[in-house]
N, C-alpha and C positions, 0 to 999 in steps of 0.2 A: 504493500500500500504506500509506504513512504517514498517509493521511487517516483510516484506521480506528483508528490507535493511540490516539486520544483516547477511544475506546470501551472500551478494555481494563479500566480501573479500574471504571467503572460496571457493565460486564458481570460482572466478578468479584464485585462487591458483590451484584448481582442473583442470581448463581449461589449465593453463600453463603446469602443469605436464602431463596431457593427451596429449596435443599437442606435447610436447617433446618426449614422448614415441612413439607416432604415427610417428614422424619424425626420430625415432631411435636414439635420442640424449641420451647419458648417463646422465640423469637428476641429480642424486645425485652427481656424480663426478663434473659436471659443477657447481652445487650449492656450493660444497666445494671449488672449485677453485675461485669462485666469493667471497666467504667469506674470503679466504686468501688474495685476492687482496684488499678487503675492509679493512681488518686489516692493511695491509701495507700502504694503503692510509691514514688511521687514524693516524698511527705513523708518517707519513711524514708531516701531517698538524699541528701537535702539536706545533712546534716552531712558526708558523704563528698565530695560535690561541692564544698562550700565548702573543705574541707581540701585537695583536689587543686588547685583554682584558686588558693588562697593559696600553696601550695608553688611552683607554676609562676611566679606573680607575683614571689615572693621570689627565685627562681632567676634570672629575667631582671633584676630591679631591682638585685640584689647585684653584678652584673657577672660572675657566674660563667659565664654563657653566652659572653660575649665572651672571657674568659680561656681557656675550653675551646676556642673557635674558634682562638685564637692558638696554643695548644699542639698541637692535633690537625690544624690546617690543612695543615702541611707533609707529614704522612703521607698525607692525602687527595690532595695534589698529586702525590706520588710514585707513587701508583697510578692517576693520570690522572683522578681525580675532582675536579671543580671545587670548590675550598674554599668557594665561595659557597653551595653546597648543604648545607654542614654544619649551619647552623641548622635546616634542614628535617629532617635526620637526627636531630637532638637533640630538637627540639620535637615532632615528629609522634608519637612514642610516648607523649607526655604529654597532648597536647590537640589536638583537631580544630580549634577556633577559633583557637588560637595558631598552628597550622601554616598555616591560611588566611591569617593576617596575615603570616607569613613569605613565603608565596607571593606575596601582593599586593605586598609590599616588593620582592621579586626582580623582579616584572613591572615595577614602577615604575622600578627602577634599571637593568635590563638589557633591557627590551623583551620583549613577549610572544612574539616569535619566536626568542629566543636559545636556544642549547643549554642554558644554565644553567637557564632557566625550564622548558624541556621536561623536563629531568632532574628538577627539583624537583616539577613537576606529576605526573610519572609516579611519583615516590616517594610523593607524597600519595595517589595512587590505588592504590598497590600495598602499602600498609602499614596498620596498625591503631593506634589510640590505646591501646596496651597498658597503660600505668600507669593511665590513666583508667578502663579497663574493670576492672582489678583493684581499684582503690580504690572506685569507685562501685558497680559491679554486684556484684562479689564481696562487698564490704562490706555491701551492702544485704541480701543473703541469708545473711550470717553465715559465709562461708567464710574461715577464718583461715590455712589452709595453702595458700599460693599459689605456692610456690617452683617447682613443675613448670610451672604455667601461665605464670609469669613467664619461665622459661627458654624454653619453647616460643614464647611471644609475641615475645620478643626475637630468637630465632633466625629466626622468620618475618619480623620487621621487617628484620633484617640481610639476609636473602635478598631481600626486596623492594627494599631500597636498592641492593644490588649489581646485581640484575637490571635495575632502572630505568636505572642508568648504562650497563650493557652494551647493553640494547635501544636506548636513545637514541643511543648512539654508532653502533651498527650501522644503525639506521634513518635517522638524520638527518645522518650525515657520510659 
């Protein structure tokens, strides 16, 4: 079965083009218009992207992340959550690449088969970069009132974090 999976994307593209031609849509022109719009969107989000990346770099460089880990680590331990996963819980809602760096650091320090890494990897896959999405995507389209989206995103992230711990303990221990 897996020998045919490489055909999924080319067949999907072929289907979209064929369907467009069948509906008499100028496929190439629509593609070019979409590419132009994508480029202008990319240019529009650059300031928001720079702002969020700067804020994350300052958060890490200032020592605030380490201080937060020292302060909250005992609470995590009390609930059976490895404190080593706290950087993932803090960085993941802010940035995807930063959370990949955290995961890579955990793999290097604890080994890829450790429970800590399995929990962090499950957290990575179970959550979203909430602040990044709000800053970049909402900012790019001009949405200013983000309080409900922020609340929903953080609740979803917390649910993902807690579920990742529970599922990993259930499945791997």
